[in-house]
Steps between C-alpha positions, in 0.01 A plus 500: 500500500718510817349648810623851574690577830299720728650842560573623851297789614661825629493416878669165444779656296564759775519219764760302303709811439500571874620146575785539258609833642488356853721206403758739349502713821555195722785383282661843517493543879561135604883535525459772767304267725739209474711396805804718563741221398342497155561869412797733518460844651746785439752529789504825703819690450657765728753735351830498695607838643871579494620678816804627681479419872695727738518582867515859622574634847431841650582624851443812707683587820302639787572575863288291740246691703341217712650245735351179643661383820424194709524545877448224757512413869608166653432394854613165647358425844444190721127495425298567188288756679808697611649490151177620341452778758851639475499487120164679497634778725809544279306505172244745643790737581645452149169584334466809718847612388402453134189714552706771667730500196202574275424161347136449410307205633454369142881497456566257790396134466564186705677249276615231746378372836616179663539327837733199510623272788877501554687181589846416635655219295846508665437225756456133420148368489185682420517877423415727794249781469670825604243757403302666219598747231249760382569694180301785353603687181355796314569647157510882510493725196701819540407768243755759613839353445669782691348351815568133426798479732308673777207258459730198531686645800178597684350153440813330640505737798132418564568122512549364146761222507511415130525706179476247216560735208424816310345499152550833324265566208328766286148550635340567156717353222240536223656817342848347503369173356335690209833667419677164525249341258551776245880455528463120467293532178754745357782262586317209335435703181862605478611138522240393239606778261860393521412139428263589218761722336764232520260242350376732227135492605248762607291522822133547413326455837486333838374143539512477882633665813556324834611675820687319778493608864795684642665346809404647836794646696609276786464614864807630680527300831685616802499402870356711776671582824374710785654847469716644775413839646786658301442296180453675169187450293491185291631604157300383201599586142206521257714480183310460172288236330492399137153439360541282191264362236582235243292438183512229237387636164437314175521741200343404165743523210487474123 
């Protein structure tokens, strides 16, 4: 009679079942731990957004209410000490005139100061030292434009020998800039609506807005001459300034 095969007890059967389940789990997850070259991952996709890109411009006209003027003194003398001293006397008188005309200390600032040797190159040979030139220049902010001509005339009468230019501006342009931005956005939307209507699409939102800086008005230069006793006040026309804002807007369409 053949020998009977011994039966596995309950703990042994549970152990073998666990091994089988573990082998199945390893086989199932093995592809996810393979090198990247051995498996394909789904590519990320980004939906394209259709847009109409337009540029809008808005501007507001304002009268300037502040002026920046550069006033200077020049003194050429045989020695550096004499040039410095005479220029200092002249600029001290100019600063006193500006204070008498009501300019605050914070509105007057030194912007240039130099002392340079001067040479004569007309003769043959080495240049000949003929003296020294001292220059001192201040930038003054005038907040009452009705007195701008008086300020310039008084400074020249006190000893200023150069007036490099006048820059007229709006002291606080923030309110005008806000109005210009609103006008620029309205202009951009009107352009986009016209394009969308012609193309048979609808505007459904804004993808981006970019603002570009408006150009700063250029200074108005003029030369200074010492006024005669019967000379009229230096005329200065304030005119008007245009504060402009330009925006680039991308509108989403469908």
